[in-house]
C-alpha positions as MATLAB code, in Angstrom:
seq = 'XXXXXXXXXXXXXXXXXXXXXXXXXXXXXXXXXXXXXXXXXXXXXXXXXXXXXXXXXXXXXXXX';
ca = [
       0.731   23.030   16.714;
      -2.564   24.406   15.452;
      -3.441   27.936   16.515;
      -6.687   26.766   18.166;
      -4.899   24.212   20.352;
      -2.103   26.651   21.115;
      -4.604   29.315   22.200;
      -6.534   26.778   24.291;
      -3.326   25.814   26.138;
      -2.407   29.474   26.688;
      -5.917   30.213   27.976;
      -5.727   27.310   30.430;
      -2.297   28.398   31.654;
      -3.642   31.944   32.132;
      -6.597   30.572   34.107;
      -4.328   28.591   36.421;
      -1.898   31.494   36.873;
      -4.832   33.733   37.840;
      -6.057   31.177   40.388;
      -2.611   30.984   41.975;
      -2.234   34.773   42.090;
      -5.707   35.136   43.619;
      -4.793   32.554   46.242;
      -1.679   34.546   47.172;
      -3.804   37.449   48.417;
      -6.130   35.296   50.540;
      -5.764   35.561   54.288;
      -4.601   32.518   56.235;
      -7.522   31.354   58.332;
      -6.413   31.076   61.932;
      -8.574   28.265   63.250;
      -6.442   26.740   65.980;
      -5.495   23.756   63.821;
      -1.758   24.145   63.387;
      -1.662   21.652   60.498;
      -4.376   23.465   58.585;
      -2.626   26.790   59.105;
       0.713   25.274   58.068;
      -0.849   23.814   54.915;
      -2.282   27.212   54.029;
       1.111   28.857   54.494;
       2.900   26.166   52.493;
       0.345   26.503   49.720;
       1.174   30.200   49.451;
       4.926   29.545   49.446;
       4.687   26.826   46.795;
       2.391   28.993   44.684;
       5.102   31.576   43.977;
       7.543   29.317   42.098;
       4.658   27.404   40.525;
       3.296   30.654   39.092;
       6.723   31.367   37.628;
       6.892   27.911   36.072;
       3.455   28.269   34.512;
       4.372   31.681   33.112;
       7.553   30.183   31.653;
       5.550   27.336   30.129;
       3.152   29.853   28.610;
       6.040   31.681   26.936;
       7.340   28.378   25.583;
       3.929   27.495   24.133;
       3.801   30.906   22.442;
       7.021   30.068   20.583;
       5.573   26.859   19.090;
];
């Protein structure tokens, strides 16, 4: 894998990891819509393992 492509993939993974981590610190908006609030909570819960997977993928790309 060329170094330029490898760095581009790592940069994109870093960008997505940052977005997920930023989302983790956002407050859940209590708006009276239980489905909206549930979706916000689920998004936070799913974000934790997804962040781990992206970080693992980044380490794999570094080894290429």
